[in-house]
All heavy atoms as an XYZ file, in Angstrom:
860
protein
N       0.916     -1.181     -0.022
C       0.054      0.005     -0.034
C       0.863      1.210      0.014
O       1.760      1.444      0.818
C      -0.842     -0.001      1.190
C      -1.738      1.103      1.371
S      -2.758      0.917      2.881
C      -2.917      2.594      3.437
N       0.771      2.072     -0.976
C       1.476      3.319     -1.036
C       0.611      4.559     -0.467
O      -0.518      4.527     -0.670
C       1.857      3.675     -2.509
O       0.718      3.753     -3.332
C       2.849      2.593     -3.023
N       1.275      5.334      0.242
C       0.627      6.544      0.776
C       0.934      7.725     -0.036
O       2.108      8.031     -0.241
C       1.132      6.687      2.226
O       0.955      5.580      3.020
C       0.308      7.805      2.923
N      -0.100      8.402     -0.497
C       0.008      9.650     -1.257
C       0.561     10.836     -0.258
O       0.174     10.810      0.875
C      -1.127     10.021     -1.857
C      -1.645      9.029     -2.966
O      -0.706      8.433     -3.604
O      -2.809      8.934     -3.292
N       1.427     11.606     -0.794
C       1.817     12.777      0.043
C       0.680     13.687      0.258
O      -0.317     13.817     -0.495
C       2.899     13.413     -0.789
C       2.720     13.000     -2.164
C       2.027     11.723     -2.104
N       0.801     14.416      1.332
C      -0.289     15.447      1.777
C       0.129     16.774      1.206
O       1.359     17.154      1.280
C      -0.329     15.509      3.268
C      -1.409     16.340      3.959
C      -2.841     15.788      3.626
C      -1.160     16.317      5.493
N      -0.738     17.550      0.626
C      -0.453     18.810      0.032
C      -1.332     19.888      0.805
O      -2.509     19.663      0.864
C      -0.808     18.909     -1.410
C      -0.501     20.316     -1.946
C       0.059     17.877     -2.237
N      -0.694     20.838      1.547
C      -1.463     21.939      2.247
C      -1.045     23.268      1.833
O       0.182     23.468      1.607
C      -1.091     21.694      3.718
C      -1.583     20.273      4.371
C      -1.052     20.171      5.799
C      -3.219     20.348      4.390
N      -1.853     24.162      1.857
C      -1.566     25.496      1.655
C      -1.738     26.281      3.084
O      -2.716     26.004      3.680
C      -2.550     26.296      0.681
C      -2.279     25.745     -0.730
O      -1.300     25.081     -0.971
O      -3.147     26.125     -1.639
N      -0.904     27.119      3.427
C      -0.987     27.862      4.658
C       0.082     28.964      4.661
O       0.657     29.358      3.591
N       0.316     29.569      5.842
C       1.197     30.617      6.038
C       2.159     30.456      7.214
O       1.733     29.749      8.147
C       0.401     32.037      5.934
C      -0.438     32.294      7.122
C       0.023     32.904      8.292
C      -1.757     31.765      7.164
C      -0.671     33.134      9.465
C      -2.607     31.945      8.267
C      -2.009     32.605      9.471
N       3.209     31.160      7.149
C       4.074     31.178      8.349
C       3.663     32.371      9.218
O       3.462     33.406      8.721
C       5.582     31.502      7.834
C       6.311     30.455      7.133
C       7.617     30.841      6.674
C       6.413     29.206      8.077
N       3.454     32.040     10.455
C       3.061     33.047     11.459
C       4.239     33.467     12.323
O       4.150     34.412     12.941
C       1.924     32.461     12.170
C       1.155     33.575     13.008
O       1.218     34.763     12.513
O       0.563     33.347     14.086
N       5.340     32.790     12.235
C       6.516     33.073     12.998
C       7.772     32.587     12.232
O       7.634     31.871     11.271
C       6.457     32.362     14.422
C       6.297     30.890     14.246
C       5.901     30.254     15.496
O       5.335     30.930     16.403
O       6.073     29.028     15.733
N       8.993     33.076     12.675
C      10.186     32.723     11.905
C      10.548     31.256     11.935
O      10.062     30.518     12.931
C      11.342     33.591     12.635
C      10.591     34.643     13.450
C       9.242     34.048     13.691
N      11.144     30.806     10.942
C      11.675     29.335     10.873
C      12.843     29.289     11.768
O      13.459     30.190     12.233
C      12.066     29.029      9.403
O      13.125     29.897      9.100
C      10.964     29.157      8.465
N      13.205     27.990     12.032
C      14.181     27.710     13.105
C      15.011     26.536     12.608
O      14.556     25.567     12.023
C      13.615     27.409     14.422
C      12.822     28.575     14.931
S      11.882     28.437     16.544
C      12.281     27.057     17.334
N      16.376     26.481     12.842
C      17.165     25.348     12.584
C      16.795     24.173     13.533
O      16.505     24.368     14.763
C      18.594     25.789     12.740
C      18.503     26.986     13.702
C      17.206     27.612     13.444
N      16.865     22.910     13.047
C      16.645     21.782     13.933
C      17.967     21.279     14.613
O      17.879     20.540     15.483
C      16.066     20.654     13.124
O      14.658     20.966     12.696
N      19.118     21.709     13.971
C      20.369     21.200     14.540
C      21.326     22.448     14.448
O      21.063     23.404     13.880
C      20.882     20.027     13.756
C      21.043     20.263     12.251
O      21.006     21.397     11.834
O      21.159     19.338     11.627
N      22.476     22.182     15.046
C      23.422     23.378     15.081
C      24.103     23.573     13.751
O      24.494     24.835     13.577
C      24.596     22.814     16.085
N      24.040     22.660     12.773
C      24.737     22.996     11.539
C      23.785     23.731     10.589
O      24.175     24.188      9.547
C      25.055     21.635     10.846
O      23.952     20.868     10.668
C      26.087     20.876     11.714
N      22.440     23.778     10.910
C      21.428     24.243      9.897
C      21.135     23.468      8.724
O      20.602     24.013      7.757
N      21.412     22.136      8.725
C      21.214     21.346      7.621
C      19.804     20.732      7.726
O      19.255     20.102      6.703
C      22.176     20.182      7.575
O      22.136     19.357      8.742
N      19.006     20.997      8.735
C      17.515     20.665      8.859
C      16.976     21.941      9.359
O      17.577     22.832     10.130
C      17.476     19.411      9.722
O      17.806     19.704     10.995
C      18.037     18.153      9.107
N      15.661     21.980      9.134
C      14.908     23.169      9.522
C      13.468     22.719     10.011
O      13.063     21.660      9.744
C      14.831     24.164      8.536
N      12.831     23.586     10.865
C      11.548     23.328     11.257
C      10.765     24.712     11.221
O      11.315     25.776     11.475
C      11.505     22.692     12.600
C      12.136     23.286     13.726
C      12.295     22.290     14.884
N      13.104     22.986     15.796
C      12.788     23.392     16.987
N      11.546     23.254     17.427
N      13.591     23.991     17.867
N       9.552     24.579     11.105
C       8.589     25.726     11.052
C       7.219     25.318     11.369
O       6.989     24.090     11.338
C       8.649     26.524      9.748
C       8.273     25.792      8.592
C       6.948     25.773      8.169
C       9.203     25.063      7.821
C       6.563     25.040      7.016
C       8.937     24.337      6.707
C       7.655     24.321      6.279
N       6.316     26.176     11.678
C       4.894     25.912     11.919
C       4.089     26.517     10.834
O       4.189     27.724     10.638
C       4.506     26.233     13.297
C       5.244     25.487     14.401
C       4.742     25.669     15.824
N       4.415     26.952     16.201
C       3.927     27.314     17.404
N       3.721     26.272     18.216
N       3.614     28.508     17.674
N       3.377     25.613     10.107
C       2.471     26.243      9.105
C       1.063     26.321      9.599
O       0.516     25.356     10.251
C       2.411     25.131      7.924
C       1.626     25.543      6.671
C       2.345     26.637      5.984
C       1.453     24.241      5.845
N       0.518     27.523      9.451
C      -0.930     27.755      9.852
C      -1.847     27.530      8.640
O      -1.690     28.245      7.665
C      -1.124     29.083     10.423
O      -0.256     29.292     11.458
C      -2.547     29.384     10.772
N      -2.794     26.537      8.727
C      -3.673     26.217      7.672
C      -5.000     26.638      8.091
O      -5.509     26.359      9.216
C      -3.618     24.707      7.417
C      -4.525     24.314      6.272
C      -2.107     24.206      7.116
N      -5.719     27.407      7.238
C      -6.951     27.958      7.436
C      -7.909     27.435      6.419
O      -8.065     28.061      5.370
C      -7.028     29.528      7.412
O      -6.053     29.913      8.479
N      -8.565     26.222      6.645
C      -9.491     25.773      5.636
C     -10.788     26.568      5.343
O     -11.454     26.300      4.356
C      -9.756     24.378      6.088
C      -9.567     24.408      7.580
C      -8.543     25.502      7.878
N     -11.217     27.317      6.409
C     -12.419     28.125      6.249
C     -12.063     29.629      6.832
O     -10.936     29.852      7.210
C     -13.480     27.581      7.208
O     -13.176     27.697      8.539
C     -13.777     26.179      6.899
N     -13.037     30.490      6.786
C     -12.775     31.846      7.258
C     -13.008     31.850      8.766
O     -12.669     32.827      9.315
C     -13.851     32.718      6.530
O     -15.099     32.336      6.716
C     -13.577     32.833      5.145
N     -13.499     30.827      9.424
C     -13.644     30.748     10.888
C     -12.288     30.429     11.500
O     -11.726     29.428     11.278
C     -14.594     29.738     11.205
C     -15.080     29.715     12.631
O     -14.456     30.462     13.436
O     -16.044     29.013     12.990
N     -11.778     31.335     12.440
C     -10.493     31.167     13.079
C     -10.439     29.985     13.896
O      -9.323     29.373     14.167
C     -10.136     32.410     13.935
N     -11.549     29.448     14.401
C     -11.630     28.233     15.234
C     -11.210     26.984     14.459
O     -10.875     25.936     15.024
C     -12.904     28.004     15.841
O     -13.974     27.914     14.897
C     -13.196     29.114     16.910
N     -11.315     27.057     13.053
C     -10.912     25.945     12.265
C      -9.378     25.936     11.827
O      -9.015     24.917     11.143
C     -11.706     26.019     10.891
C     -13.247     25.686     11.157
O     -13.559     25.075     12.224
O     -14.066     26.210     10.390
N      -8.733     26.825     12.259
C      -7.240     27.051     11.883
C      -6.590     25.835     12.548
O      -6.775     25.348     13.592
C      -6.555     28.202     12.398
C      -7.006     29.508     11.510
O      -7.841     29.296     10.718
O      -6.612     30.648     11.929
N      -5.493     25.242     11.762
C      -4.678     24.278     12.151
C      -3.261     24.709     12.267
O      -2.815     25.286     11.180
C      -4.785     22.967     11.393
C      -3.785     21.937     11.501
C      -3.972     21.191     12.891
C      -3.875     20.953     10.285
N      -2.483     24.562     13.262
C      -1.173     24.872     13.207
C      -0.280     23.566     13.309
O      -0.390     22.808     14.215
C      -0.779     25.820     14.508
C       0.867     26.053     14.473
C      -1.476     27.039     14.590
N       0.431     23.279     12.200
C       1.044     22.009     11.852
C       2.572     22.179     11.936
O       3.194     22.904     11.151
C       0.648     21.449     10.560
C       1.205     20.128     10.220
C       0.800     19.051     11.237
C       0.845     19.721      8.885
N       3.251     21.587     12.944
C       4.645     21.556     12.801
C       5.278     20.872     11.645
O       4.827     19.801     11.274
C       5.115     20.832     14.194
C       3.906     20.756     15.034
C       2.777     20.761     14.014
N       6.276     21.436     10.985
C       6.800     20.912      9.750
C       8.329     20.804      9.924
O       8.983     21.730     10.654
C       6.500     21.871      8.494
S       4.806     21.912      8.225
N       8.888     19.594      9.272
C      10.275     19.587      9.470
C      10.893     19.294      7.973
O      10.233     18.716      7.119
C      10.634     18.293     10.183
C      10.282     18.418     11.654
C      10.749     17.269     12.457
N      10.281     17.353     13.804
C      10.287     16.450     14.648
N      10.920     15.293     14.501
N       9.902     16.701     15.971
N      12.068     19.900      7.685
C      12.719     19.808      6.432
C      14.080     19.214      6.677
O      14.807     19.684      7.462
C      12.965     21.211      5.777
C      13.741     20.972      4.449
C      11.597     21.797      5.609
N      14.290     18.045      6.071
C      15.514     17.350      6.338
C      16.583     17.444      5.185
O      17.740     17.048      5.295
C      15.357     15.807      6.691
O      14.593     15.227      5.581
C      14.560     15.721      7.915
N      16.093     17.854      4.005
C      17.034     18.055      2.898
C      17.901     19.305      3.182
O      17.294     20.350      3.334
C      16.232     18.187      1.588
C      16.976     18.581      0.415
O      17.753     17.632     -0.086
O      17.106     19.713      0.014
N      19.200     19.316      3.166
C      20.074     20.334      3.562
C      19.868     21.553      2.573
O      19.815     22.701      3.147
C      21.472     19.812      3.463
C      21.332     18.345      3.607
C      19.940     17.923      2.987
N      19.714     21.440      1.288
C      19.487     22.560      0.383
C      18.192     23.291      0.597
O      18.092     24.487      0.681
C      19.607     22.041     -1.047
C      19.625     23.039     -2.104
C      19.943     22.602     -3.526
O      20.793     21.758     -3.588
O      19.146     23.009     -4.384
N      17.039     22.354      0.861
C      15.788     23.028      1.076
C      15.881     23.635      2.475
O      15.217     24.738      2.668
C      14.641     21.976      1.049
C      13.257     22.592      1.095
S      11.990     21.340      1.311
C      12.218     20.299     -0.136
N      16.426     23.091      3.427
C      16.534     23.621      4.818
C      17.276     25.015      4.781
O      16.870     25.853      5.425
C      17.323     22.680      5.763
N      18.344     25.100      3.966
C      18.947     26.446      3.867
C      18.004     27.533      3.258
O      17.973     28.530      3.739
C      20.240     26.192      2.992
C      20.988     27.559      2.789
N      20.733     28.465      1.997
C      22.049     27.985      3.560
C      21.581     29.438      2.057
N      22.474     29.254      3.080
N      17.276     27.094      2.218
C      16.279     28.031      1.800
C      15.163     28.434      2.769
O      14.768     29.631      2.854
C      15.680     27.437      0.465
N      14.732     27.510      3.529
C      13.716     27.695      4.491
C      14.326     28.640      5.563
O      13.635     29.717      5.968
C      13.181     26.412      5.145
C      12.452     26.689      6.487
C      12.378     25.618      4.150
N      15.517     28.520      6.036
C      16.020     29.302      7.091
C      16.394     30.688      6.621
O      16.331     31.628      7.331
C      17.258     28.523      7.616
C      17.047     27.404      8.443
C      18.328     26.594      8.734
C      16.273     27.628      9.706
N      16.686     30.876      5.250
C      17.180     32.153      4.823
C      16.266     32.896      3.887
O      16.492     34.083      3.648
C      18.611     32.037      4.187
C      19.669     31.445      5.166
N      20.214     32.125      6.137
C      20.150     30.139      5.201
C      21.058     31.403      6.759
N      20.952     30.162      6.335
N      15.315     32.323      3.288
C      14.486     32.899      2.266
C      13.053     33.135      2.782
O      12.353     33.861      2.150
C      14.579     32.056      1.046
C      15.884     32.015      0.417
O      16.835     32.852      0.804
O      16.197     31.134     -0.353
N      12.619     32.382      3.797
C      11.177     32.564      4.143
C      11.020     33.539      5.307
O      11.982     33.707      6.091
C      10.584     31.096      4.544
C      10.600     30.138      3.640
C       9.974     28.774      4.133
C       9.794     30.560      2.308
N       9.948     34.241      5.390
C       9.661     35.196      6.313
C       8.200     34.965      6.819
O       7.448     34.522      6.128
C       9.836     36.498      5.809
N       7.954     35.422      8.048
C       6.473     35.316      8.640
C       5.601     36.133      7.616
O       5.966     37.133      7.094
C       6.702     36.024     10.019
C       7.991     35.823     10.414
C       8.820     35.862      9.108
N       4.444     35.505      7.395
C       3.496     36.010      6.508
C       3.562     35.460      5.139
O       2.637     35.647      4.263
N       4.625     34.650      4.804
C       4.710     34.056      3.424
C       3.646     33.013      3.407
O       3.256     32.190      4.271
C       6.034     33.386      3.323
C       7.197     34.303      2.946
O       6.971     35.467      2.676
O       8.381     33.921      3.105
N       2.947     33.020      2.162
C       1.932     31.967      1.860
C       2.692     30.827      1.138
O       3.344     31.023      0.301
C       0.884     32.538      0.943
C       0.124     33.669      1.514
C      -0.927     33.297      2.527
O      -1.476     32.180      2.447
N      -1.299     34.100      3.457
N       2.455     29.635      1.675
C       3.258     28.470      1.192
C       2.236     27.352      0.807
O       1.262     27.195      1.235
C       4.200     27.955      2.327
C       5.101     28.842      3.018
C       5.772     28.191      4.038
C       6.111     29.497      2.021
N       2.766     26.489     -0.153
C       2.220     25.228     -0.380
C       3.281     24.233     -0.086
O       4.352     24.253     -0.636
C       1.809     25.120     -1.929
C       1.389     23.622     -2.265
C       0.605     23.658     -3.574
N      -0.597     24.398     -3.481
C      -1.123     25.066     -4.469
N      -0.551     25.166     -5.592
N      -2.283     25.759     -4.284
N       2.979     23.274      0.788
C       3.868     22.252      1.251
C       3.323     20.889      0.875
O       2.203     20.701      0.957
C       4.220     22.335      2.788
C       4.925     23.610      3.113
C       2.988     22.120      3.596
N       4.330     19.975      0.470
C       3.876     18.585      0.158
C       4.835     17.724      1.114
O       5.933     17.982      1.184
C       4.216     18.356     -1.330
O       3.491     19.198     -2.084
C       3.900     16.865     -1.663
N       4.210     16.697      1.667
C       4.943     15.897      2.513
C       4.224     14.789      3.160
O       3.046     14.529      2.768
N       4.728     14.082      4.073
C       4.170     12.910      4.797
C       4.009     13.239      6.311
O       4.847     13.658      6.842
C       5.066     11.720      4.507
C       5.188     11.264      3.094
C       6.171     11.763      2.315
C       4.237     10.522      2.496
C       6.275     11.451      0.921
C       4.236     10.200      1.285
C       5.224     10.612      0.387
O       5.231     10.346     -0.931
N       2.748     12.876      6.695
C       2.414     13.144      8.047
C       2.948     12.116      8.979
O       2.731     10.907      8.647
C       0.839     13.267      8.254
C       0.265     13.824      9.404
C       0.796     15.236      9.661
C      -1.232     13.682      9.357
N       3.706     12.497      9.951
C       4.174     11.579     10.956
C       3.186     11.654     12.253
O       3.127     12.722     12.828
C       5.600     11.964     11.456
C       6.034     11.223     12.683
N       6.481      9.887     12.599
C       6.064     11.536     13.960
C       6.889      9.544     13.852
N       6.534     10.530     14.649
N       2.492     10.494     12.358
C       1.597     10.467     13.537
C       2.290      9.868     14.759
O       3.104      8.841     14.554
C       0.331      9.611     13.080
C      -0.530     10.210     12.005
C      -1.591      9.186     11.682
C      -1.105     11.522     12.425
N       2.007     10.434     15.891
C       2.776      9.871     17.166
C       2.353      8.461     17.488
O       1.167      8.032     17.271
C       2.271     10.894     18.230
C       1.033     11.530     17.710
C       1.084     11.407     16.181
N       3.343      7.711     17.890
C       3.030      6.297     18.341
C       2.812      6.171     19.871
O       2.222      5.325     20.355
C       4.253      5.302     17.943
S       4.476      5.164     16.241
N       3.248      7.245     20.475
C       3.100      7.282     22.032
C       2.663      8.683     22.319
O       2.709      9.579     21.594
C       4.535      7.073     22.758
O       5.335      8.101     22.418
C       5.065      5.727     22.388
N       2.087      8.804     23.561
C       1.546     10.131     23.931
C       2.608     11.276     24.047
O       2.243     12.433     24.020
C       0.888      9.889     25.271
C       0.680      8.495     25.447
C       1.622      7.841     24.533
N       3.960     10.881     24.168
C       4.952     11.827     24.274
C       5.500     12.308     22.972
O       6.311     13.303     22.996
C       6.132     11.369     25.277
O       6.520     10.205     24.669
C       5.542     11.046     26.625
N       5.234     11.598     21.898
C       5.694     12.046     20.595
C       4.782     13.074     19.983
O       3.599     13.258     20.402
C       5.616     10.801     19.655
C       6.816      9.792     19.937
C       6.746      8.649     18.938
O       5.868      8.639     18.102
O       7.714      7.869     19.033
N       5.340     13.906     19.076
C       4.556     14.848     18.462
C       4.188     14.528     17.033
O       4.810     13.710     16.418
C       5.230     16.183     18.503
O       6.370     16.077     17.633
N       3.081     15.069     16.513
C       2.687     14.961     15.105
C       3.474     16.081     14.321
O       3.564     17.162     14.779
C       1.241     15.161     14.994
C       0.708     15.107     13.527
S      -1.038     15.176     13.427
C      -1.302     16.932     13.783
N       3.966     15.727     13.101
C       4.559     16.694     12.300
C       4.512     16.252     10.795
O       4.264     15.090     10.551
C       6.067     16.982     12.677
C       6.909     15.820     12.681
C       7.625     15.455     11.490
C       7.143     15.003     13.814
C       8.448     14.384     11.533
C       7.957     13.924     13.705
C       8.629     13.547     12.604
N       4.787     17.121      9.867
C       4.741     16.854      8.537
C       6.209     16.939      8.060
O       7.005     17.935      8.251
C       3.970     17.880      7.746
C       3.840     17.701      6.258
C       2.906     16.542      6.036
C       3.294     19.030      5.455
N       6.762     15.934      7.517
C       8.077     15.895      6.886
C       7.867     16.399      5.344
O       7.317     15.736      4.646
C       8.648     14.492      6.787
O       8.738     13.919      8.170
C      10.053     14.450      6.322
N       8.405     17.590      5.163
C       8.113     18.324      3.909
C       9.240     17.852      2.872
O      10.419     17.756      3.151
C       8.377     19.856      4.122
C       8.301     20.597      2.833
C       7.463     20.301      5.220
N       8.663     17.406      1.652
C       9.502     17.043      0.600
C       9.525     18.049     -0.469
O      10.462     18.019     -1.236
C       8.986     15.618      0.107
O       7.620     15.745     -0.263
N       8.494     18.875     -0.497
C       8.384     19.917     -1.620
C       7.815     21.167     -0.823
O       7.013     21.119     -0.008
C       7.592     19.541     -2.747
C       8.177     18.451     -3.588
C       7.154     18.207     -4.682
C       7.429     17.078     -5.541
N       6.419     16.807     -6.686
N       8.365     22.367     -1.319
C       7.801     23.610     -0.773
C       7.776     24.613     -1.854
O       8.766     24.801     -2.561
C       8.769     24.053      0.409
C       8.255     25.327      1.190
C       8.628     24.997      2.591
C       8.879     26.537      0.649
N       6.618     25.410     -1.975
C       6.526     26.439     -2.968
C       6.013     27.675     -2.301
O       4.934     27.549     -1.568
C       5.593     25.869     -4.066
C       5.331     26.991     -5.190
N       6.354     27.210     -6.050
C       4.244     27.576     -5.444
C       5.816     28.163     -6.908
N       4.561     28.443     -6.492
N       6.477     28.854     -2.500
C       6.098     30.053     -2.095
C       4.940     30.491     -2.973
O       5.252     30.767     -4.163
C       7.200     31.074     -1.885
C       6.619     32.401     -1.389
C       8.288     30.635     -0.926
N       3.721     30.587     -2.461
C       2.682     31.078     -3.201
C       2.612     32.537     -3.347
O       2.305     33.165     -4.426
C       1.286     30.482     -2.702
C       1.178     29.060     -2.670
C      -0.132     28.791     -1.974
C       1.137     28.492     -4.107
N       2.933     33.284     -2.181
C       3.017     34.725     -2.175
C       3.860     35.150     -1.058
O       3.850     34.629      0.099
C       1.584     35.267     -1.887
C       1.486     36.757     -2.045
C       0.103     37.289     -1.817
O      -0.861     36.530     -2.222
O      -0.161     38.361     -1.340
N       4.841     35.922     -1.343
C       5.815     36.369     -0.351
C       5.130     37.487      0.515
O       4.364     38.304      0.024
C       7.039     36.916     -1.002
N       5.617     37.540      1.694
C       5.080     38.564      2.733
C       5.623     39.900      2.261
O       6.683     39.933      1.661
C       5.555     38.217      4.049
N       4.931     40.975      2.565
C       5.321     42.299      2.232
C       6.499     42.728      3.242
O       6.368     42.436      4.404
C       4.215     43.365      2.363
C       3.164     43.183      1.399
C       1.994     44.272      1.746
C       3.574     43.382     -0.043
N       7.581     43.102      2.661
C       8.753     43.459      3.599
C       8.868     45.019      3.530
O       8.794     45.551      2.479
C      10.119     42.849      2.937
C      10.145     41.318      2.935
C      11.369     40.805      2.311
C       9.985     40.773      4.455
N       9.197     45.574      4.735
C       9.298     46.897      4.763
C      10.801     47.330      4.441
O      11.659     46.592      4.694
C       9.163     47.437      6.225
C       7.689     47.204      6.727
C       7.598     47.609      8.222
C       6.740     48.070      5.899
N      10.976     48.409      3.724
C      12.339     48.785      3.343
C      12.965     49.414      4.603
O      12.277     49.795      5.591
C      12.370     49.666      2.135
C      11.622     50.988      2.313
O      11.035     51.221      3.472
O      11.524     51.787      1.282
N      14.228     49.705      4.575
C      14.843     50.319      5.762
C      14.356     51.663      6.126
O      14.266     52.002      7.244
C      16.419     50.281      5.500
C      16.919     48.996      5.388
C      18.223     48.833      6.078
O      18.645     49.708      6.807
O      18.779     47.638      6.075
N      14.040     52.467      5.068
C      13.439     53.842      5.375
C      12.126     53.758      6.255
O      11.889     54.572      7.045
C      13.346     54.570      4.086
N      11.403     52.675      5.884
C      10.130     52.623      6.504
C      10.231     52.078      7.984
O       9.494     52.288      8.879
C       9.175     51.631      5.831
N      11.364     51.412      8.271
C      11.638     50.875      9.507
C      12.212     51.923     10.540
O      12.198     51.665     11.701
C      12.571     49.689      9.565
N      12.662     53.050     10.045
C      13.188     54.123     10.898
C      12.018     54.820     11.567
O      11.036     55.192     10.863
C      13.997     55.117     10.029
C      14.380     56.308     10.950
C      15.174     54.369      9.397
N      11.996     54.989     12.806
C      10.886     55.718     13.431
C      10.775     57.093     12.958
O      11.716     57.871     12.609
C      11.227     55.688     14.940
C      12.602     55.094     15.042
C      13.107     54.634     13.750
N       9.494     57.592     12.983
C       9.182     58.938     12.525
C       9.696     59.917     13.497
O      10.122     61.097     13.097
C       7.768     59.014     12.241
N       9.630     59.632     14.764
C      10.061     60.602     15.781
C      11.244     59.985     16.494
O      11.286     58.880     16.746
C       8.956     60.796     16.754
C       7.691     61.556     16.372
C       6.626     61.598     17.564
C       8.119     62.978     16.066
N      12.169     60.954     16.761
C      13.371     60.476     17.615
C      13.450     61.484     18.728
O      13.323     62.723     18.647
C      14.642     60.558     16.736
C      14.636     59.560     15.653
C      15.952     59.448     15.008
N      15.970     58.554     13.965
C      16.870     58.436     13.054
N      17.969     59.135     13.125
N      16.788     57.525     12.045
N      13.777     60.866     19.849
C      14.101     61.683     20.900
C      15.527     62.224     20.853
O      16.483     61.387     20.778
C      13.904     60.928     22.294
C      12.387     60.586     22.563
C      12.308     59.673     23.867
C      11.483     61.715     22.665
N      15.764     63.519     21.045
C      17.119     64.013     21.033
C      17.378     64.687     22.402
O      16.554     65.389     22.812
C      17.215     65.114     19.864
C      18.632     65.634     19.904
C      16.794     64.526     18.527
N      18.535     64.241     22.912
C      18.925     64.929     24.224
C      19.561     66.218     23.941
O      20.277     66.496     23.047
C      19.847     64.022     24.945
O      20.924     63.714     24.298
C      19.178     62.694     25.365
N      19.363     67.176     24.858
C      19.962     68.455     24.708
C      21.243     68.631     25.534
O      21.094     68.409     26.799
C      18.907     69.507     25.249
C      19.464     71.000     24.897
O      20.532     71.155     24.330
N      18.694     71.850     25.309
N      22.417     68.520     24.917
C      23.561     68.593     25.663
C      23.886     69.915     26.403
O      24.487     70.800     25.826
C      24.724     68.270     24.661
C      24.175     68.846     23.374
C      22.687     68.679     23.561
N      23.344     70.055     27.590
C      23.512     71.333     28.311
C      24.458     71.215     29.457
O      24.693     70.258     30.057
C      22.106     71.783     28.954
O      21.052     71.305     28.072
C      22.058     73.249     28.979
């Protein structure tokens, strides 16, 4: 019996993280919203074990990115294990809007008077 990969569309709500000290694996949480009702949202932990894809995940993705991920769901065998998706393909559907450096500078600055 062959298991078909799972394909999900969702978005990153927080930064990605390395799974190891070398950065050859990565993890992130994908928020999947199948309906407009926020109570239906699913936050799914995802793991990337391919070093090239992990590098891209760690350095090219940002919170707010809309993604399509393909992978295999790991279901826990014991109550202490977690459920996660092992990602085999990842496609950015829409990149998050990034502010340029000028927009990140505060409009007001406090200046001390050297008296």
